[in-house]
PyMOL Python script that loads the backbone (N, CA, C, O; Angstrom):
from pymol import cmd

cmd.read_pdbstr("""\
ATOM      1  N   MET A   1       0.749  -1.236  -0.028  1.00  0.00           N
ATOM      2  CA  MET A   1      -0.025   0.008  -0.009  1.00  0.00           C
ATOM      3  C   MET A   1       0.926   1.196  -0.020  1.00  0.00           C
ATOM      4  O   MET A   1       1.983   1.169   0.609  1.00  0.00           O
ATOM      5  N   ASN A   2       0.537   2.228  -0.738  1.00  0.00           N
ATOM      6  CA  ASN A   2       1.327   3.421  -0.885  1.00  0.00           C
ATOM      7  C   ASN A   2       0.843   4.460   0.303  1.00  0.00           C
ATOM      8  O   ASN A   2      -0.255   5.017   0.301  1.00  0.00           O
ATOM      9  N   THR A   3       1.712   4.600   1.174  1.00  0.00           N
ATOM     10  CA  THR A   3       1.429   5.512   2.271  1.00  0.00           C
ATOM     11  C   THR A   3       1.346   6.937   1.950  1.00  0.00           C
ATOM     12  O   THR A   3       0.791   7.722   2.719  1.00  0.00           O
ATOM     13  N   ALA A   4       1.874   7.301   0.848  1.00  0.00           N
ATOM     14  CA  ALA A   4       1.752   8.630   0.313  1.00  0.00           C
ATOM     15  C   ALA A   4       0.572   9.058  -0.048  1.00  0.00           C
ATOM     16  O   ALA A   4       0.401  10.272  -0.161  1.00  0.00           O
ATOM     17  N   ALA A   5      -0.493   8.142  -0.305  1.00  0.00           N
ATOM     18  CA  ALA A   5      -1.796   8.434  -0.777  1.00  0.00           C
ATOM     19  C   ALA A   5      -2.807   8.751   0.285  1.00  0.00           C
ATOM     20  O   ALA A   5      -3.976   9.025   0.015  1.00  0.00           O
ATOM     21  N   TYR A   6      -2.321   8.705   1.497  1.00  0.00           N
ATOM     22  CA  TYR A   6      -3.265   9.049   2.515  1.00  0.00           C
ATOM     23  C   TYR A   6      -3.544  10.581   2.493  1.00  0.00           C
ATOM     24  O   TYR A   6      -2.638  11.378   2.255  1.00  0.00           O
ATOM     25  N   GLY A   7      -4.822  10.970   2.749  1.00  0.00           N
ATOM     26  CA  GLY A   7      -5.160  12.231   2.872  1.00  0.00           C
ATOM     27  C   GLY A   7      -5.207  12.668   4.287  1.00  0.00           C
ATOM     28  O   GLY A   7      -5.176  11.836   5.194  1.00  0.00           O
ATOM     29  N   LEU A   8      -5.281  13.944   4.512  1.00  0.00           N
ATOM     30  CA  LEU A   8      -5.242  14.390   5.900  1.00  0.00           C
ATOM     31  C   LEU A   8      -6.173  13.835   6.939  1.00  0.00           C
ATOM     32  O   LEU A   8      -5.772  13.675   8.091  1.00  0.00           O
ATOM     33  N   HIS A   9      -7.316  13.556   6.605  1.00  0.00           N
ATOM     34  CA  HIS A   9      -8.506  12.953   7.432  1.00  0.00           C
ATOM     35  C   HIS A   9      -7.981  11.557   7.772  1.00  0.00           C
ATOM     36  O   HIS A   9      -8.097  11.075   8.899  1.00  0.00           O
ATOM     37  N   GLU A  10      -7.393  10.928   6.738  1.00  0.00           N
ATOM     38  CA  GLU A  10      -6.955   9.411   7.033  1.00  0.00           C
ATOM     39  C   GLU A  10      -5.871   9.566   8.077  1.00  0.00           C
ATOM     40  O   GLU A  10      -5.946   8.894   9.106  1.00  0.00           O
ATOM     41  N   THR A  11      -4.916  10.365   7.892  1.00  0.00           N
ATOM     42  CA  THR A  11      -3.763  10.415   8.772  1.00  0.00           C
ATOM     43  C   THR A  11      -4.121  10.957  10.126  1.00  0.00           C
ATOM     44  O   THR A  11      -3.417  10.670  11.095  1.00  0.00           O
ATOM     45  N   LEU A  12      -5.174  11.723  10.245  1.00  0.00           N
ATOM     46  CA  LEU A  12      -5.716  12.130  11.590  1.00  0.00           C
ATOM     47  C   LEU A  12      -6.451  10.919  12.291  1.00  0.00           C
ATOM     48  O   LEU A  12      -6.431  10.721  13.505  1.00  0.00           O
ATOM     49  N   GLU A  13      -7.090  10.152  11.376  1.00  0.00           N
ATOM     50  CA  GLU A  13      -7.788   9.086  12.105  1.00  0.00           C
ATOM     51  C   GLU A  13      -6.729   8.107  12.689  1.00  0.00           C
ATOM     52  O   GLU A  13      -6.824   7.611  13.812  1.00  0.00           O
ATOM     53  N   VAL A  14      -5.707   7.877  11.813  1.00  0.00           N
ATOM     54  CA  VAL A  14      -4.531   7.003  12.386  1.00  0.00           C
ATOM     55  C   VAL A  14      -3.821   7.510  13.577  1.00  0.00           C
ATOM     56  O   VAL A  14      -3.321   6.796  14.446  1.00  0.00           O
ATOM     57  N   HIS A  15      -3.817   8.677  13.552  1.00  0.00           N
ATOM     58  CA  HIS A  15      -3.195   9.513  14.689  1.00  0.00           C
ATOM     59  C   HIS A  15      -4.129   9.256  15.969  1.00  0.00           C
ATOM     60  O   HIS A  15      -3.639   9.060  17.081  1.00  0.00           O
ATOM     61  N   GLU A  16      -5.532   9.271  15.727  1.00  0.00           N
ATOM     62  CA  GLU A  16      -6.552   9.008  16.897  1.00  0.00           C
ATOM     63  C   GLU A  16      -6.364   7.525  17.286  1.00  0.00           C
ATOM     64  O   GLU A  16      -6.306   7.253  18.485  1.00  0.00           O
ATOM     65  N   LEU A  17      -6.265   6.547  16.363  1.00  0.00           N
ATOM     66  CA  LEU A  17      -6.094   5.284  16.668  1.00  0.00           C
ATOM     67  C   LEU A  17      -4.847   5.025  17.671  1.00  0.00           C
ATOM     68  O   LEU A  17      -4.902   4.310  18.671  1.00  0.00           O
ATOM     69  N   ALA A  18      -3.859   5.649  17.275  1.00  0.00           N
ATOM     70  CA  ALA A  18      -2.560   5.519  18.024  1.00  0.00           C
ATOM     71  C   ALA A  18      -2.683   6.067  19.364  1.00  0.00           C
ATOM     72  O   ALA A  18      -2.199   5.475  20.328  1.00  0.00           O
ATOM     73  N   ALA A  19      -3.306   7.168  19.474  1.00  0.00           N
ATOM     74  CA  ALA A  19      -3.466   7.874  20.782  1.00  0.00           C
ATOM     75  C   ALA A  19      -4.366   6.874  21.701  1.00  0.00           C
ATOM     76  O   ALA A  19      -4.073   6.605  22.866  1.00  0.00           O
ATOM     77  N   PHE A  20      -5.500   6.362  21.015  1.00  0.00           N
ATOM     78  CA  PHE A  20      -6.297   5.402  21.875  1.00  0.00           C
ATOM     79  C   PHE A  20      -5.555   4.112  22.191  1.00  0.00           C
ATOM     80  O   PHE A  20      -5.753   3.608  23.296  1.00  0.00           O
ATOM     81  N   LYS A  21      -4.785   3.570  21.402  1.00  0.00           N
ATOM     82  CA  LYS A  21      -4.068   2.288  21.593  1.00  0.00           C
ATOM     83  C   LYS A  21      -3.040   2.663  22.676  1.00  0.00           C
ATOM     84  O   LYS A  21      -2.880   1.849  23.587  1.00  0.00           O
ATOM     85  N   THR A  22      -2.363   3.741  22.681  1.00  0.00           N
ATOM     86  CA  THR A  22      -1.483   4.143  23.675  1.00  0.00           C
ATOM     87  C   THR A  22      -2.085   4.249  24.986  1.00  0.00           C
ATOM     88  O   THR A  22      -1.452   3.839  25.958  1.00  0.00           O
ATOM     89  N   LEU A  23      -3.329   4.793  25.133  1.00  0.00           N
ATOM     90  CA  LEU A  23      -4.188   4.899  26.361  1.00  0.00           C
ATOM     91  C   LEU A  23      -4.320   3.415  26.910  1.00  0.00           C
ATOM     92  O   LEU A  23      -3.952   3.073  28.034  1.00  0.00           O
ATOM     93  N   CYS A  24      -4.858   2.636  26.023  1.00  0.00           N
ATOM     94  CA  CYS A  24      -5.176   1.286  26.492  1.00  0.00           C
ATOM     95  C   CYS A  24      -3.858   0.548  26.953  1.00  0.00           C
ATOM     96  O   CYS A  24      -3.865  -0.067  28.020  1.00  0.00           O
ATOM     97  N   MET A  25      -2.899   0.592  26.282  1.00  0.00           N
ATOM     98  CA  MET A  25      -1.777   0.028  26.645  1.00  0.00           C
ATOM     99  C   MET A  25      -1.157   0.426  27.976  1.00  0.00           C
ATOM    100  O   MET A  25      -0.652  -0.341  28.795  1.00  0.00           O
ATOM    101  N   THR A  26      -1.274   1.746  28.060  1.00  0.00           N
ATOM    102  CA  THR A  26      -0.776   2.276  29.520  1.00  0.00           C
ATOM    103  C   THR A  26      -1.651   1.665  30.692  1.00  0.00           C
ATOM    104  O   THR A  26      -1.150   1.300  31.756  1.00  0.00           O
ATOM    105  N   LYS A  27      -3.029   1.587  30.396  1.00  0.00           N
ATOM    106  CA  LYS A  27      -3.943   1.064  31.413  1.00  0.00           C
ATOM    107  C   LYS A  27      -3.528  -0.392  31.537  1.00  0.00           C
ATOM    108  O   LYS A  27      -3.364  -0.834  32.674  1.00  0.00           O
ATOM    109  N   ALA A  28      -3.355  -1.123  30.568  1.00  0.00           N
ATOM    110  CA  ALA A  28      -2.975  -2.625  30.871  1.00  0.00           C
ATOM    111  C   ALA A  28      -1.654  -2.774  31.489  1.00  0.00           C
ATOM    112  O   ALA A  28      -1.498  -3.741  32.235  1.00  0.00           O
ATOM    113  N   LYS A  29      -0.653  -1.944  31.290  1.00  0.00           N
ATOM    114  CA  LYS A  29       0.584  -1.971  32.134  1.00  0.00           C
ATOM    115  C   LYS A  29       0.359  -1.752  33.525  1.00  0.00           C
ATOM    116  O   LYS A  29       0.902  -2.434  34.395  1.00  0.00           O
ATOM    117  N   ALA A  30      -0.509  -0.723  33.776  1.00  0.00           N
ATOM    118  CA  ALA A  30      -0.867  -0.402  35.128  1.00  0.00           C
ATOM    119  C   ALA A  30      -1.604  -1.491  35.949  1.00  0.00           C
ATOM    120  O   ALA A  30      -1.335  -1.824  37.103  1.00  0.00           O
ATOM    121  N   MET A  31      -2.700  -2.049  35.055  1.00  0.00           N
ATOM    122  CA  MET A  31      -3.372  -3.073  35.829  1.00  0.00           C
ATOM    123  C   MET A  31      -2.738  -4.391  35.949  1.00  0.00           C
ATOM    124  O   MET A  31      -3.222  -5.178  36.763  1.00  0.00           O
ATOM    125  N   LYS A  32      -1.771  -4.722  35.284  1.00  0.00           N
ATOM    126  CA  LYS A  32      -0.994  -5.850  35.487  1.00  0.00           C
ATOM    127  C   LYS A  32      -0.324  -5.940  36.939  1.00  0.00           C
ATOM    128  O   LYS A  32      -0.117  -6.981  37.563  1.00  0.00           O
ATOM    129  N   LEU A  33      -0.031  -4.643  37.345  1.00  0.00           N
ATOM    130  CA  LEU A  33       0.702  -4.683  38.761  1.00  0.00           C
ATOM    131  C   LEU A  33      -0.356  -5.034  39.729  1.00  0.00           C
ATOM    132  O   LEU A  33      -0.018  -5.662  40.732  1.00  0.00           O
ATOM    133  N   LEU A  34      -1.559  -4.719  39.561  1.00  0.00           N
ATOM    134  CA  LEU A  34      -2.678  -4.913  40.492  1.00  0.00           C
ATOM    135  C   LEU A  34      -3.335  -6.234  40.479  1.00  0.00           C
ATOM    136  O   LEU A  34      -4.064  -6.598  41.401  1.00  0.00           O
ATOM    137  N   VAL A  35      -3.056  -7.027  39.333  1.00  0.00           N
ATOM    138  CA  VAL A  35      -3.691  -8.388  39.293  1.00  0.00           C
ATOM    139  C   VAL A  35      -3.032  -9.354  39.970  1.00  0.00           C
ATOM    140  O   VAL A  35      -1.801  -9.362  39.958  1.00  0.00           O
ATOM    141  N   SER A  36      -3.687 -10.215  40.591  1.00  0.00           N
ATOM    142  CA  SER A  36      -3.136 -11.483  41.159  1.00  0.00           C
ATOM    143  C   SER A  36      -3.261 -12.755  40.323  1.00  0.00           C
ATOM    144  O   SER A  36      -2.354 -13.583  40.230  1.00  0.00           O
ATOM    145  N   ASP A  37      -4.398 -12.848  39.748  1.00  0.00           N
ATOM    146  CA  ASP A  37      -4.804 -13.986  38.852  1.00  0.00           C
ATOM    147  C   ASP A  37      -3.759 -14.143  37.655  1.00  0.00           C
ATOM    148  O   ASP A  37      -3.608 -13.267  36.803  1.00  0.00           O
ATOM    149  N   PRO A  38      -3.091 -15.283  37.675  1.00  0.00           N
ATOM    150  CA  PRO A  38      -2.028 -15.489  36.643  1.00  0.00           C
ATOM    151  C   PRO A  38      -2.598 -15.574  35.277  1.00  0.00           C
ATOM    152  O   PRO A  38      -1.838 -15.226  34.373  1.00  0.00           O
ATOM    153  N   GLU A  39      -3.727 -15.949  34.969  1.00  0.00           N
ATOM    154  CA  GLU A  39      -4.240 -16.053  33.694  1.00  0.00           C
ATOM    155  C   GLU A  39      -4.575 -14.611  33.250  1.00  0.00           C
ATOM    156  O   GLU A  39      -4.383 -14.312  32.072  1.00  0.00           O
ATOM    157  N   LEU A  40      -5.029 -13.763  34.057  1.00  0.00           N
ATOM    158  CA  LEU A  40      -5.590 -12.490  33.726  1.00  0.00           C
ATOM    159  C   LEU A  40      -4.164 -11.720  33.535  1.00  0.00           C
ATOM    160  O   LEU A  40      -4.009 -11.024  32.531  1.00  0.00           O
ATOM    161  N   LYS A  41      -3.145 -11.842  34.482  1.00  0.00           N
ATOM    162  CA  LYS A  41      -1.840 -11.263  34.083  1.00  0.00           C
ATOM    163  C   LYS A  41      -1.170 -11.494  32.831  1.00  0.00           C
ATOM    164  O   LYS A  41      -0.426 -10.689  32.271  1.00  0.00           O
ATOM    165  N   GLN A  42      -1.518 -12.785  32.377  1.00  0.00           N
ATOM    166  CA  GLN A  42      -0.879 -13.167  31.234  1.00  0.00           C
ATOM    167  C   GLN A  42      -1.655 -12.359  30.050  1.00  0.00           C
ATOM    168  O   GLN A  42      -1.034 -11.663  29.248  1.00  0.00           O
ATOM    169  N   ILE A  43      -3.031 -12.511  30.017  1.00  0.00           N
ATOM    170  CA  ILE A  43      -3.788 -11.761  29.200  1.00  0.00           C
ATOM    171  C   ILE A  43      -3.409 -10.321  28.971  1.00  0.00           C
ATOM    172  O   ILE A  43      -3.454  -9.843  27.838  1.00  0.00           O
ATOM    173  N   LEU A  44      -3.021  -9.592  30.065  1.00  0.00           N
ATOM    174  CA  LEU A  44      -2.601  -8.184  30.121  1.00  0.00           C
ATOM    175  C   LEU A  44      -1.213  -7.958  29.338  1.00  0.00           C
ATOM    176  O   LEU A  44      -0.971  -7.068  28.522  1.00  0.00           O
ATOM    177  N   LEU A  45      -0.405  -8.933  29.765  1.00  0.00           N
ATOM    178  CA  LEU A  45       0.804  -8.953  29.155  1.00  0.00           C
ATOM    179  C   LEU A  45       0.880  -9.209  27.767  1.00  0.00           C
ATOM    180  O   LEU A  45       1.746  -8.635  27.107  1.00  0.00           O
ATOM    181  N   ASP A  46       0.113  -9.972  27.253  1.00  0.00           N
ATOM    182  CA  ASP A  46      -0.079 -10.376  25.741  1.00  0.00           C
ATOM    183  C   ASP A  46      -0.687  -9.139  25.133  1.00  0.00           C
ATOM    184  O   ASP A  46      -0.369  -8.855  23.978  1.00  0.00           O
ATOM    185  N   ASP A  47      -1.530  -8.374  25.795  1.00  0.00           N
ATOM    186  CA  ASP A  47      -2.311  -7.238  25.192  1.00  0.00           C
ATOM    187  C   ASP A  47      -1.057  -6.146  24.975  1.00  0.00           C
ATOM    188  O   ASP A  47      -1.003  -5.497  23.931  1.00  0.00           O
ATOM    189  N   VAL A  48      -0.185  -6.006  25.890  1.00  0.00           N
ATOM    190  CA  VAL A  48       0.769  -5.097  25.900  1.00  0.00           C
ATOM    191  C   VAL A  48       1.773  -5.449  24.806  1.00  0.00           C
ATOM    192  O   VAL A  48       2.218  -4.543  24.102  1.00  0.00           O
ATOM    193  N   GLU A  49       2.139  -6.666  24.631  1.00  0.00           N
ATOM    194  CA  GLU A  49       3.092  -6.983  23.593  1.00  0.00           C
ATOM    195  C   GLU A  49       2.326  -6.816  22.104  1.00  0.00           C
ATOM    196  O   GLU A  49       2.989  -6.479  21.123  1.00  0.00           O
ATOM    197  N   ILE A  50       1.089  -7.040  22.020  1.00  0.00           N
ATOM    198  CA  ILE A  50       0.506  -6.924  20.759  1.00  0.00           C
ATOM    199  C   ILE A  50       0.375  -5.386  20.604  1.00  0.00           C
ATOM    200  O   ILE A  50       0.722  -4.880  19.536  1.00  0.00           O
ATOM    201  N   SER A  51      -0.036  -4.725  21.465  1.00  0.00           N
ATOM    202  CA  SER A  51      -0.200  -3.203  21.347  1.00  0.00           C
ATOM    203  C   SER A  51       1.114  -2.403  20.939  1.00  0.00           C
ATOM    204  O   SER A  51       1.137  -1.428  20.187  1.00  0.00           O
ATOM    205  N   THR A  52       2.061  -2.914  21.487  1.00  0.00           N
ATOM    206  CA  THR A  52       3.446  -2.388  21.187  1.00  0.00           C
ATOM    207  C   THR A  52       3.768  -2.532  19.599  1.00  0.00           C
ATOM    208  O   THR A  52       4.290  -1.663  18.901  1.00  0.00           O
ATOM    209  N   ARG A  53       3.368  -3.739  19.213  1.00  0.00           N
ATOM    210  CA  ARG A  53       3.613  -4.010  17.784  1.00  0.00           C
ATOM    211  C   ARG A  53       2.699  -3.133  16.967  1.00  0.00           C
ATOM    212  O   ARG A  53       3.156  -2.490  16.022  1.00  0.00           O
ATOM    213  N   GLN A  54       1.471  -3.085  17.284  1.00  0.00           N
ATOM    214  CA  GLN A  54       0.532  -2.219  16.500  1.00  0.00           C
ATOM    215  C   GLN A  54       0.906  -0.778  16.636  1.00  0.00           C
ATOM    216  O   GLN A  54       0.807  -0.011  15.678  1.00  0.00           O
ATOM    217  N   LEU A  55       1.340  -0.393  17.825  1.00  0.00           N
ATOM    218  CA  LEU A  55       1.809   1.108  17.781  1.00  0.00           C
ATOM    219  C   LEU A  55       2.947   1.430  16.856  1.00  0.00           C
ATOM    220  O   LEU A  55       3.088   2.536  16.335  1.00  0.00           O
ATOM    221  N   GLN A  56       3.837   0.302  16.659  1.00  0.00           N
ATOM    222  CA  GLN A  56       5.027   0.534  15.916  1.00  0.00           C
ATOM    223  C   GLN A  56       4.571   0.585  14.465  1.00  0.00           C
ATOM    224  O   GLN A  56       5.228   1.249  13.663  1.00  0.00           O
ATOM    225  N   GLU A  57       3.465  -0.091  14.077  1.00  0.00           N
ATOM    226  CA  GLU A  57       2.997  -0.022  12.740  1.00  0.00           C
ATOM    227  C   GLU A  57       2.283   1.292  12.445  1.00  0.00           C
ATOM    228  O   GLU A  57       2.521   1.924  11.416  1.00  0.00           O
ATOM    229  N   LEU A  58       1.418   1.688  13.350  1.00  0.00           N
ATOM    230  CA  LEU A  58       0.859   2.976  13.203  1.00  0.00           C
ATOM    231  C   LEU A  58       1.866   4.113  13.277  1.00  0.00           C
ATOM    232  O   LEU A  58       1.665   5.178  12.693  1.00  0.00           O
ATOM    233  N   SER A  59       2.879   3.889  13.956  1.00  0.00           N
ATOM    234  CA  SER A  59       4.019   5.023  13.912  1.00  0.00           C
ATOM    235  C   SER A  59       4.562   5.092  12.527  1.00  0.00           C
ATOM    236  O   SER A  59       4.732   6.159  11.937  1.00  0.00           O
ATOM    237  N   HIS A  60       4.843   3.854  11.997  1.00  0.00           N
ATOM    238  CA  HIS A  60       5.447   3.938  10.675  1.00  0.00           C
ATOM    239  C   HIS A  60       4.504   4.497   9.616  1.00  0.00           C
ATOM    240  O   HIS A  60       4.961   5.250   8.757  1.00  0.00           O
ATOM    241  N   ILE A  61       3.177   4.161   9.631  1.00  0.00           N
ATOM    242  CA  ILE A  61       2.393   4.812   8.815  1.00  0.00           C
ATOM    243  C   ILE A  61       2.116   6.398   8.933  1.00  0.00           C
ATOM    244  O   ILE A  61       1.855   7.107   7.962  1.00  0.00           O
ATOM    245  N   LEU A  62       2.214   6.865  10.315  1.00  0.00           N
ATOM    246  CA  LEU A  62       2.280   8.287  10.451  1.00  0.00           C
ATOM    247  C   LEU A  62       3.540   9.000   9.810  1.00  0.00           C
ATOM    248  O   LEU A  62       3.566  10.104   9.266  1.00  0.00           O
ATOM    249  N   ALA A  63       4.604   8.082  10.008  1.00  0.00           N
ATOM    250  CA  ALA A  63       5.893   8.715   9.625  1.00  0.00           C
ATOM    251  C   ALA A  63       6.008   8.973   8.218  1.00  0.00           C
ATOM    252  O   ALA A  63       6.632   9.940   7.784  1.00  0.00           O
ATOM    253  N   ASN A  64       5.369   8.057   7.430  1.00  0.00           N
ATOM    254  CA  ASN A  64       5.332   8.016   5.962  1.00  0.00           C
ATOM    255  C   ASN A  64       4.170   8.740   5.417  1.00  0.00           C
ATOM    256  O   ASN A  64       3.992   8.608   4.206  1.00  0.00           O
ATOM    257  N   SER A  65       3.360   9.466   6.062  1.00  0.00           N
ATOM    258  CA  SER A  65       2.108  10.076   5.576  1.00  0.00           C
ATOM    259  C   SER A  65       2.399  11.414   4.930  1.00  0.00           C
ATOM    260  O   SER A  65       3.516  11.919   5.033  1.00  0.00           O
ATOM    261  N   ASP A  66       1.457  11.972   4.294  1.00  0.00           N
ATOM    262  CA  ASP A  66       1.629  13.259   3.602  1.00  0.00           C
ATOM    263  C   ASP A  66       1.617  14.494   4.670  1.00  0.00           C
ATOM    264  O   ASP A  66       1.896  15.651   4.355  1.00  0.00           O
ATOM    265  N   ILE A  67       1.280  14.104   5.874  1.00  0.00           N
ATOM    266  CA  ILE A  67       1.092  15.275   6.890  1.00  0.00           C
ATOM    267  C   ILE A  67       2.531  16.087   6.936  1.00  0.00           C
ATOM    268  O   ILE A  67       2.522  17.307   7.104  1.00  0.00           O
ATOM    269  N   ARG A  68       3.567  15.476   6.804  1.00  0.00           N
ATOM    270  CA  ARG A  68       4.865  16.018   6.885  1.00  0.00           C
ATOM    271  C   ARG A  68       5.077  17.166   5.875  1.00  0.00           C
ATOM    272  O   ARG A  68       5.798  18.148   6.047  1.00  0.00           O
ATOM    273  N   GLU A  69       4.368  16.892   4.854  1.00  0.00           N
ATOM    274  CA  GLU A  69       4.550  17.861   3.548  1.00  0.00           C
ATOM    275  C   GLU A  69       3.544  19.066   3.957  1.00  0.00           C
ATOM    276  O   GLU A  69       3.825  20.214   3.614  1.00  0.00           O
ATOM    277  N   MET A  70       2.554  18.831   4.579  1.00  0.00           N
ATOM    278  CA  MET A  70       1.480  19.721   4.951  1.00  0.00           C
ATOM    279  C   MET A  70       1.934  20.716   5.867  1.00  0.00           C
ATOM    280  O   MET A  70       1.507  21.870   5.826  1.00  0.00           O
ATOM    281  N   ARG A  71       2.947  20.242   6.852  1.00  0.00           N
ATOM    282  CA  ARG A  71       3.465  21.297   7.911  1.00  0.00           C
ATOM    283  C   ARG A  71       4.442  22.231   7.152  1.00  0.00           C
ATOM    284  O   ARG A  71       4.659  23.310   7.702  1.00  0.00           O
ATOM    285  N   SER A  72       4.935  22.036   6.220  1.00  0.00           N
ATOM    286  CA  SER A  72       6.068  22.960   5.574  1.00  0.00           C
ATOM    287  C   SER A  72       5.449  24.219   5.008  1.00  0.00           C
ATOM    288  O   SER A  72       6.159  25.065   4.464  1.00  0.00           O
TER     289      SER A  72
END
""", "prot")
cmd.dss("prot")
cmd.show_as("cartoon", "prot")
cmd.util.cbc("prot")
cmd.orient("prot")
């Protein structure tokens, strides 16, 4: 997929997704410290790992979007 074809509204939507995903990951990290059930703790750890990968992908999309050109 050509990331340069993203419009401003699409780039902003990806930014919103990244912000929401960051919030969810922060909450999962905080909650895993409070959880005593090993199964639930593993679910939270898995969520943090998956969220980290997803945020890297979203970051890559944002880094290659047209919004850089619009700031100039």
